[in-house]
PDB file of N, CA, C and O in Angstrom, chain B, residues numbered from 101:
ATOM      1  N   UNK B 101      47.961  41.777-163.146  1.00  0.00           N
ATOM      2  CA  UNK B 101      47.898  42.922-164.012  1.00  0.00           C
ATOM      3  C   UNK B 101      48.284  44.146-163.180  1.00  0.00           C
ATOM      4  O   UNK B 101      47.824  44.304-162.049  1.00  0.00           O
ATOM      5  N   UNK B 102      49.119  44.998-163.736  1.00  0.00           N
ATOM      6  CA  UNK B 102      49.563  46.177-163.003  1.00  0.00           C
ATOM      7  C   UNK B 102      48.497  47.274-163.029  1.00  0.00           C
ATOM      8  O   UNK B 102      47.486  47.158-163.723  1.00  0.00           O
ATOM      9  N   UNK B 103      48.738  48.329-162.268  1.00  0.00           N
ATOM     10  CA  UNK B 103      47.785  49.444-162.184  1.00  0.00           C
ATOM     11  C   UNK B 103      47.498  50.084-163.536  1.00  0.00           C
ATOM     12  O   UNK B 103      46.391  50.563-163.783  1.00  0.00           O
ATOM     13  N   UNK B 104      48.507  50.088-164.412  1.00  0.00           N
ATOM     14  CA  UNK B 104      48.322  50.759-165.708  1.00  0.00           C
ATOM     15  C   UNK B 104      47.908  49.800-166.823  1.00  0.00           C
ATOM     16  O   UNK B 104      47.882  50.182-167.993  1.00  0.00           O
ATOM     17  N   UNK B 105      47.583  48.553-166.462  1.00  0.00           N
ATOM     18  CA  UNK B 105      47.051  47.617-167.443  1.00  0.00           C
ATOM     19  C   UNK B 105      48.070  46.714-168.112  1.00  0.00           C
ATOM     20  O   UNK B 105      47.745  46.014-169.072  1.00  0.00           O
ATOM     21  N   UNK B 106      49.295  46.721-167.618  1.00  0.00           N
ATOM     22  CA  UNK B 106      50.317  45.847-168.188  1.00  0.00           C
ATOM     23  C   UNK B 106      50.213  44.450-167.600  1.00  0.00           C
ATOM     24  O   UNK B 106      49.938  44.291-166.411  1.00  0.00           O
ATOM     25  N   UNK B 107      50.433  43.433-168.433  1.00  0.00           N
ATOM     26  CA  UNK B 107      50.475  42.058-167.930  1.00  0.00           C
ATOM     27  C   UNK B 107      51.737  41.927-167.091  1.00  0.00           C
ATOM     28  O   UNK B 107      52.834  42.258-167.540  1.00  0.00           O
ATOM     29  N   UNK B 108      51.570  41.447-165.881  1.00  0.00           N
ATOM     30  CA  UNK B 108      52.697  41.280-164.979  1.00  0.00           C
ATOM     31  C   UNK B 108      53.655  40.246-165.552  1.00  0.00           C
ATOM     32  O   UNK B 108      53.227  39.271-166.171  1.00  0.00           O
ATOM     33  N   UNK B 109      54.934  40.457-165.350  1.00  0.00           N
ATOM     34  CA  UNK B 109      55.946  39.519-165.845  1.00  0.00           C
ATOM     35  C   UNK B 109      55.865  38.171-165.146  1.00  0.00           C
ATOM     36  O   UNK B 109      56.363  37.174-165.668  1.00  0.00           O
ATOM     37  N   UNK B 110      55.251  38.129-163.987  1.00  0.00           N
ATOM     38  CA  UNK B 110      55.164  36.887-163.222  1.00  0.00           C
ATOM     39  C   UNK B 110      53.888  36.132-163.562  1.00  0.00           C
ATOM     40  O   UNK B 110      52.981  36.040-162.736  1.00  0.00           O
ATOM     41  N   UNK B 111      53.816  35.609-164.737  1.00  0.00           N
ATOM     42  CA  UNK B 111      52.676  34.778-165.109  1.00  0.00           C
ATOM     43  C   UNK B 111      52.937  33.384-164.560  1.00  0.00           C
ATOM     44  O   UNK B 111      54.002  32.812-164.793  1.00  0.00           O
ATOM     45  N   UNK B 112      51.984  32.844-163.844  1.00  0.00           N
ATOM     46  CA  UNK B 112      52.166  31.550-163.195  1.00  0.00           C
ATOM     47  C   UNK B 112      51.139  30.564-163.736  1.00  0.00           C
ATOM     48  O   UNK B 112      49.943  30.855-163.770  1.00  0.00           O
ATOM     49  N   UNK B 113      51.608  29.410-164.151  1.00  0.00           N
ATOM     50  CA  UNK B 113      50.712  28.332-164.568  1.00  0.00           C
ATOM     51  C   UNK B 113      50.559  27.413-163.367  1.00  0.00           C
ATOM     52  O   UNK B 113      51.505  26.735-162.966  1.00  0.00           O
ATOM     53  N   UNK B 114      49.359  27.395-162.796  1.00  0.00           N
ATOM     54  CA  UNK B 114      49.117  26.595-161.588  1.00  0.00           C
ATOM     55  C   UNK B 114      49.074  25.102-161.860  1.00  0.00           C
ATOM     56  O   UNK B 114      49.538  24.303-161.047  1.00  0.00           O
ATOM     57  N   UNK B 115      48.523  24.728-162.991  1.00  0.00           N
ATOM     58  CA  UNK B 115      48.450  23.302-163.334  1.00  0.00           C
ATOM     59  C   UNK B 115      48.920  23.138-164.773  1.00  0.00           C
ATOM     60  O   UNK B 115      48.221  23.512-165.715  1.00  0.00           O
ATOM     61  N   UNK B 116      50.089  22.584-164.925  1.00  0.00           N
ATOM     62  CA  UNK B 116      50.703  22.437-166.234  1.00  0.00           C
ATOM     63  C   UNK B 116      49.930  21.451-167.105  1.00  0.00           C
ATOM     64  O   UNK B 116      49.292  20.522-166.610  1.00  0.00           O
ATOM     65  N   UNK B 117      50.005  21.676-168.396  1.00  0.00           N
ATOM     66  CA  UNK B 117      49.435  20.734-169.358  1.00  0.00           C
ATOM     67  C   UNK B 117      50.348  19.516-169.518  1.00  0.00           C
ATOM     68  O   UNK B 117      49.971  18.507-170.114  1.00  0.00           O
ATOM     69  N   UNK B 118      51.541  19.639-168.977  1.00  0.00           N
ATOM     70  CA  UNK B 118      52.614  18.645-169.114  1.00  0.00           C
ATOM     71  C   UNK B 118      53.213  18.653-170.516  1.00  0.00           C
ATOM     72  O   UNK B 118      53.950  17.742-170.894  1.00  0.00           O
ATOM     73  N   UNK B 119      52.886  19.696-171.285  1.00  0.00           N
ATOM     74  CA  UNK B 119      53.477  19.909-172.608  1.00  0.00           C
ATOM     75  C   UNK B 119      53.967  21.356-172.633  1.00  0.00           C
ATOM     76  O   UNK B 119      53.161  22.286-172.643  1.00  0.00           O
ATOM     77  N   UNK B 120      55.271  21.542-172.643  1.00  0.00           N
ATOM     78  CA  UNK B 120      55.849  22.881-172.552  1.00  0.00           C
ATOM     79  C   UNK B 120      55.332  23.810-173.644  1.00  0.00           C
ATOM     80  O   UNK B 120      55.105  24.991-173.382  1.00  0.00           O
ATOM     81  N   UNK B 121      55.145  23.312-174.847  1.00  0.00           N
ATOM     82  CA  UNK B 121      54.677  24.153-175.955  1.00  0.00           C
ATOM     83  C   UNK B 121      53.280  24.719-175.675  1.00  0.00           C
ATOM     84  O   UNK B 121      52.989  25.855-176.048  1.00  0.00           O
ATOM     85  N   UNK B 122      52.421  23.939-175.025  1.00  0.00           N
ATOM     86  CA  UNK B 122      51.069  24.408-174.689  1.00  0.00           C
ATOM     87  C   UNK B 122      51.130  25.406-173.540  1.00  0.00           C
ATOM     88  O   UNK B 122      50.436  26.423-173.567  1.00  0.00           O
ATOM     89  N   UNK B 123      51.954  25.127-172.529  1.00  0.00           N
ATOM     90  CA  UNK B 123      52.115  26.072-171.418  1.00  0.00           C
ATOM     91  C   UNK B 123      52.661  27.407-171.935  1.00  0.00           C
ATOM     92  O   UNK B 123      52.207  28.472-171.517  1.00  0.00           O
ATOM     93  N   UNK B 124      53.638  27.342-172.847  1.00  0.00           N
ATOM     94  CA  UNK B 124      54.200  28.566-173.429  1.00  0.00           C
ATOM     95  C   UNK B 124      53.152  29.317-174.251  1.00  0.00           C
ATOM     96  O   UNK B 124      53.114  30.547-174.230  1.00  0.00           O
ATOM     97  N   UNK B 125      52.303  28.585-174.974  1.00  0.00           N
ATOM     98  CA  UNK B 125      51.245  29.223-175.772  1.00  0.00           C
ATOM     99  C   UNK B 125      50.260  29.959-174.868  1.00  0.00           C
ATOM    100  O   UNK B 125      49.832  31.067-175.191  1.00  0.00           O
ATOM    101  N   UNK B 126      49.900  29.355-173.744  1.00  0.00           N
ATOM    102  CA  UNK B 126      48.973  29.999-172.802  1.00  0.00           C
ATOM    103  C   UNK B 126      49.579  31.289-172.254  1.00  0.00           C
ATOM    104  O   UNK B 126      48.894  32.308-172.154  1.00  0.00           O
ATOM    105  N   UNK B 127      50.855  31.245-171.902  1.00  0.00           N
ATOM    106  CA  UNK B 127      51.542  32.439-171.402  1.00  0.00           C
ATOM    107  C   UNK B 127      51.587  33.511-172.485  1.00  0.00           C
ATOM    108  O   UNK B 127      51.377  34.692-172.205  1.00  0.00           O
ATOM    109  N   UNK B 128      51.858  33.103-173.712  1.00  0.00           N
ATOM    110  CA  UNK B 128      51.922  34.042-174.834  1.00  0.00           C
ATOM    111  C   UNK B 128      50.586  34.715-175.103  1.00  0.00           C
ATOM    112  O   UNK B 128      50.553  35.896-175.450  1.00  0.00           O
ATOM    113  N   UNK B 129      49.491  33.992-174.951  1.00  0.00           N
ATOM    114  CA  UNK B 129      48.149  34.557-175.163  1.00  0.00           C
ATOM    115  C   UNK B 129      47.937  35.762-174.254  1.00  0.00           C
ATOM    116  O   UNK B 129      47.427  36.793-174.693  1.00  0.00           O
ATOM    117  N   UNK B 130      48.326  35.633-172.996  1.00  0.00           N
ATOM    118  CA  UNK B 130      48.161  36.736-172.038  1.00  0.00           C
ATOM    119  C   UNK B 130      49.034  37.913-172.442  1.00  0.00           C
ATOM    120  O   UNK B 130      48.567  39.052-172.447  1.00  0.00           O
ATOM    121  N   UNK B 131      50.287  37.659-172.779  1.00  0.00           N
ATOM    122  CA  UNK B 131      51.204  38.741-173.154  1.00  0.00           C
ATOM    123  C   UNK B 131      50.721  39.464-174.416  1.00  0.00           C
ATOM    124  O   UNK B 131      50.814  40.689-174.500  1.00  0.00           O
ATOM    125  N   UNK B 132      50.212  38.719-175.385  1.00  0.00           N
ATOM    126  CA  UNK B 132      49.741  39.326-176.634  1.00  0.00           C
ATOM    127  C   UNK B 132      48.446  40.115-176.450  1.00  0.00           C
ATOM    128  O   UNK B 132      48.163  41.030-177.223  1.00  0.00           O
ATOM    129  N   UNK B 133      47.662  39.767-175.438  1.00  0.00           N
ATOM    130  CA  UNK B 133      46.397  40.463-175.178  1.00  0.00           C
ATOM    131  C   UNK B 133      46.611  41.828-174.527  1.00  0.00           C
ATOM    132  O   UNK B 133      45.707  42.664-174.555  1.00  0.00           O
ATOM    133  N   UNK B 134      47.778  42.074-173.945  1.00  0.00           N
ATOM    134  CA  UNK B 134      48.084  43.347-173.288  1.00  0.00           C
ATOM    135  C   UNK B 134      48.241  44.436-174.353  1.00  0.00           C
ATOM    136  O   UNK B 134      48.561  44.104-175.494  1.00  0.00           O
ATOM    137  N   UNK B 135      48.036  45.700-174.041  1.00  0.00           N
ATOM    138  CA  UNK B 135      47.718  46.205-172.703  1.00  0.00           C
ATOM    139  C   UNK B 135      46.223  46.117-172.422  1.00  0.00           C
ATOM    140  O   UNK B 135      45.392  46.174-173.328  1.00  0.00           O
ATOM    141  N   UNK B 136      45.916  45.980-171.166  1.00  0.00           N
ATOM    142  CA  UNK B 136      44.537  45.944-170.692  1.00  0.00           C
ATOM    143  C   UNK B 136      44.171  47.332-170.181  1.00  0.00           C
ATOM    144  O   UNK B 136      45.046  48.180-170.009  1.00  0.00           O
ATOM    145  N   UNK B 137      42.896  47.567-169.940  1.00  0.00           N
ATOM    146  CA  UNK B 137      42.474  48.859-169.386  1.00  0.00           C
ATOM    147  C   UNK B 137      43.100  49.040-168.001  1.00  0.00           C
ATOM    148  O   UNK B 137      43.207  48.077-167.241  1.00  0.00           O
ATOM    149  N   UNK B 138      43.512  50.262-167.669  1.00  0.00           N
ATOM    150  CA  UNK B 138      44.064  50.501-166.334  1.00  0.00           C
ATOM    151  C   UNK B 138      43.034  50.184-165.253  1.00  0.00           C
ATOM    152  O   UNK B 138      41.829  50.276-165.485  1.00  0.00           O
ATOM    153  N   UNK B 139      43.519  49.811-164.077  1.00  0.00           N
ATOM    154  CA  UNK B 139      42.631  49.550-162.946  1.00  0.00           C
ATOM    155  C   UNK B 139      41.967  50.849-162.514  1.00  0.00           C
ATOM    156  O   UNK B 139      42.568  51.918-162.618  1.00  0.00           O
ATOM    157  N   UNK B 140      40.743  50.763-162.036  1.00  0.00           N
ATOM    158  CA  UNK B 140      40.043  51.955-161.545  1.00  0.00           C
ATOM    159  C   UNK B 140      40.793  52.523-160.339  1.00  0.00           C
ATOM    160  O   UNK B 140      41.530  51.804-159.664  1.00  0.00           O
ATOM    161  N   UNK B 141      40.601  53.806-160.077  1.00  0.00           N
ATOM    162  CA  UNK B 141      41.262  54.463-158.942  1.00  0.00           C
ATOM    163  C   UNK B 141      40.906  53.743-157.646  1.00  0.00           C
ATOM    164  O   UNK B 141      41.765  53.536-156.790  1.00  0.00           O
ATOM    165  N   UNK B 142      39.638  53.363-157.506  1.00  0.00           N
ATOM    166  CA  UNK B 142      39.182  52.643-156.311  1.00  0.00           C
ATOM    167  C   UNK B 142      39.963  51.353-156.104  1.00  0.00           C
ATOM    168  O   UNK B 142      40.426  51.067-154.999  1.00  0.00           O
ATOM    169  N   UNK B 143      40.107  50.581-157.167  1.00  0.00           N
ATOM    170  CA  UNK B 143      40.817  49.312-157.085  1.00  0.00           C
ATOM    171  C   UNK B 143      42.311  49.534-156.860  1.00  0.00           C
ATOM    172  O   UNK B 143      42.956  48.758-156.155  1.00  0.00           O
ATOM    173  N   UNK B 144      42.858  50.589-157.454  1.00  0.00           N
ATOM    174  CA  UNK B 144      44.272  50.901-157.254  1.00  0.00           C
ATOM    175  C   UNK B 144      44.571  51.187-155.790  1.00  0.00           C
ATOM    176  O   UNK B 144      45.633  50.824-155.285  1.00  0.00           O
ATOM    177  N   UNK B 145      43.629  51.841-155.107  1.00  0.00           N
ATOM    178  CA  UNK B 145      43.834  52.157-153.693  1.00  0.00           C
ATOM    179  C   UNK B 145      43.828  50.895-152.840  1.00  0.00           C
ATOM    180  O   UNK B 145      44.555  50.805-151.851  1.00  0.00           O
ATOM    181  N   UNK B 146      42.999  49.914-153.230  1.00  0.00           N
ATOM    182  CA  UNK B 146      42.882  48.678-152.450  1.00  0.00           C
ATOM    183  C   UNK B 146      44.034  47.716-152.720  1.00  0.00           C
ATOM    184  O   UNK B 146      44.542  47.071-151.803  1.00  0.00           O
ATOM    185  N   UNK B 147      44.438  47.626-153.972  1.00  0.00           N
ATOM    186  CA  UNK B 147      45.462  46.652-154.372  1.00  0.00           C
ATOM    187  C   UNK B 147      46.372  47.272-155.430  1.00  0.00           C
ATOM    188  O   UNK B 147      45.949  48.120-156.216  1.00  0.00           O
ATOM    189  N   UNK B 148      47.609  46.838-155.432  1.00  0.00           N
ATOM    190  CA  UNK B 148      48.543  47.299-156.450  1.00  0.00           C
ATOM    191  C   UNK B 148      48.527  46.416-157.686  1.00  0.00           C
ATOM    192  O   UNK B 148      48.946  46.838-158.763  1.00  0.00           O
ATOM    193  N   UNK B 149      48.043  45.189-157.531  1.00  0.00           N
ATOM    194  CA  UNK B 149      48.046  44.221-158.628  1.00  0.00           C
ATOM    195  C   UNK B 149      46.729  43.462-158.616  1.00  0.00           C
ATOM    196  O   UNK B 149      46.224  43.105-157.551  1.00  0.00           O
ATOM    197  N   UNK B 150      46.176  43.218-159.783  1.00  0.00           N
ATOM    198  CA  UNK B 150      44.959  42.431-159.914  1.00  0.00           C
ATOM    199  C   UNK B 150      45.338  41.030-160.385  1.00  0.00           C
ATOM    200  O   UNK B 150      46.043  40.875-161.383  1.00  0.00           O
ATOM    201  N   UNK B 151      44.876  40.026-159.675  1.00  0.00           N
ATOM    202  CA  UNK B 151      45.151  38.641-160.050  1.00  0.00           C
ATOM    203  C   UNK B 151      43.949  38.107-160.817  1.00  0.00           C
ATOM    204  O   UNK B 151      42.820  38.159-160.331  1.00  0.00           O
ATOM    205  N   UNK B 152      44.195  37.597-162.008  1.00  0.00           N
ATOM    206  CA  UNK B 152      43.138  37.048-162.856  1.00  0.00           C
ATOM    207  C   UNK B 152      43.412  35.561-163.043  1.00  0.00           C
ATOM    208  O   UNK B 152      44.509  35.170-163.442  1.00  0.00           O
ATOM    209  N   UNK B 153      42.420  34.741-162.758  1.00  0.00           N
ATOM    210  CA  UNK B 153      42.562  33.296-162.925  1.00  0.00           C
ATOM    211  C   UNK B 153      41.675  32.846-164.076  1.00  0.00           C
ATOM    212  O   UNK B 153      40.476  33.124-164.089  1.00  0.00           O
ATOM    213  N   UNK B 154      42.260  32.158-165.032  1.00  0.00           N
ATOM    214  CA  UNK B 154      41.521  31.639-166.186  1.00  0.00           C
ATOM    215  C   UNK B 154      41.844  30.162-166.340  1.00  0.00           C
ATOM    216  O   UNK B 154      42.955  29.722-166.045  1.00  0.00           O
ATOM    217  N   UNK B 155      40.869  29.409-166.802  1.00  0.00           N
ATOM    218  CA  UNK B 155      41.081  28.002-167.136  1.00  0.00           C
ATOM    219  C   UNK B 155      40.905  27.860-168.636  1.00  0.00           C
ATOM    220  O   UNK B 155      39.847  28.183-169.177  1.00  0.00           O
ATOM    221  N   UNK B 156      41.936  27.380-169.302  1.00  0.00           N
ATOM    222  CA  UNK B 156      41.891  27.181-170.744  1.00  0.00           C
ATOM    223  C   UNK B 156      42.056  25.707-171.042  1.00  0.00           C
ATOM    224  O   UNK B 156      42.879  25.023-170.433  1.00  0.00           O
ATOM    225  N   UNK B 157      41.274  25.230-171.975  1.00  0.00           N
ATOM    226  CA  UNK B 157      41.425  23.862-172.461  1.00  0.00           C
ATOM    227  C   UNK B 157      41.734  23.936-173.951  1.00  0.00           C
ATOM    228  O   UNK B 157      40.921  24.419-174.739  1.00  0.00           O
ATOM    229  N   UNK B 158      42.901  23.458-174.324  1.00  0.00           N
ATOM    230  CA  UNK B 158      43.279  23.374-175.730  1.00  0.00           C
ATOM    231  C   UNK B 158      42.828  21.999-176.209  1.00  0.00           C
ATOM    232  O   UNK B 158      43.346  20.977-175.758  1.00  0.00           O
ATOM    233  N   UNK B 159      41.868  21.976-177.117  1.00  0.00           N
ATOM    234  CA  UNK B 159      41.261  20.724-177.564  1.00  0.00           C
ATOM    235  C   UNK B 159      41.961  20.185-178.811  1.00  0.00           C
ATOM    236  O   UNK B 159      42.595  20.932-179.556  1.00  0.00           O
ATOM    237  N   UNK B 160      41.836  18.889-179.021  1.00  0.00           N
ATOM    238  CA  UNK B 160      42.506  18.231-180.147  1.00  0.00           C
ATOM    239  C   UNK B 160      42.145  18.836-181.496  1.00  0.00           C
ATOM    240  O   UNK B 160      42.981  18.889-182.398  1.00  0.00           O
ATOM    241  N   UNK B 161      40.900  19.293-181.639  1.00  0.00           N
ATOM    242  CA  UNK B 161      40.465  19.861-182.924  1.00  0.00           C
ATOM    243  C   UNK B 161      41.044  21.244-183.183  1.00  0.00           C
ATOM    244  O   UNK B 161      40.723  21.861-184.199  1.00  0.00           O
ATOM    245  N   UNK B 162      41.882  21.739-182.294  1.00  0.00           N
ATOM    246  CA  UNK B 162      42.457  23.065-182.452  1.00  0.00           C
ATOM    247  C   UNK B 162      41.622  24.155-181.816  1.00  0.00           C
ATOM    248  O   UNK B 162      41.965  25.333-181.912  1.00  0.00           O
ATOM    249  N   UNK B 163      40.530  23.781-181.166  1.00  0.00           N
ATOM    250  CA  UNK B 163      39.658  24.760-180.504  1.00  0.00           C
ATOM    251  C   UNK B 163      40.202  25.094-179.114  1.00  0.00           C
ATOM    252  O   UNK B 163      41.012  24.355-178.554  1.00  0.00           O
ATOM    253  N   UNK B 164      39.747  26.207-178.580  1.00  0.00           N
ATOM    254  CA  UNK B 164      40.130  26.653-177.242  1.00  0.00           C
ATOM    255  C   UNK B 164      38.865  26.877-176.436  1.00  0.00           C
ATOM    256  O   UNK B 164      37.964  27.587-176.883  1.00  0.00           O
ATOM    257  N   UNK B 165      38.783  26.283-175.255  1.00  0.00           N
ATOM    258  CA  UNK B 165      37.646  26.482-174.352  1.00  0.00           C
ATOM    259  C   UNK B 165      38.162  27.225-173.125  1.00  0.00           C
ATOM    260  O   UNK B 165      39.185  26.855-172.548  1.00  0.00           O
ATOM    261  N   UNK B 166      37.436  28.291-172.726  1.00  0.00           N
ATOM    262  CA  UNK B 166      37.856  29.096-171.572  1.00  0.00           C
ATOM    263  C   UNK B 166      36.775  29.122-170.515  1.00  0.00           C
ATOM    264  O   UNK B 166      35.584  29.065-170.823  1.00  0.00           O
ATOM    265  N   UNK B 167      37.203  29.209-169.261  1.00  0.00           N
ATOM    266  CA  UNK B 167      36.293  29.402-168.128  1.00  0.00           C
ATOM    267  C   UNK B 167      36.870  30.463-167.236  1.00  0.00           C
ATOM    268  O   UNK B 167      36.276  30.798-166.211  1.00  0.00           O
TER     269      UNK B 167
END
């Protein structure tokens, strides 16, 4: 996430679902959730970008589980 709350263009899926449509849906969720609140001044001084790691499980019943 950038300093002003934009989702970075470099979204990386560390462990693929092995189904491109699901990987694309996960990437789309992040893009659609933007913009986020800007980083605090303190955090901006320490880092230019905030890395957020989420684990999503897309379940057969159409539900989504997040950690």
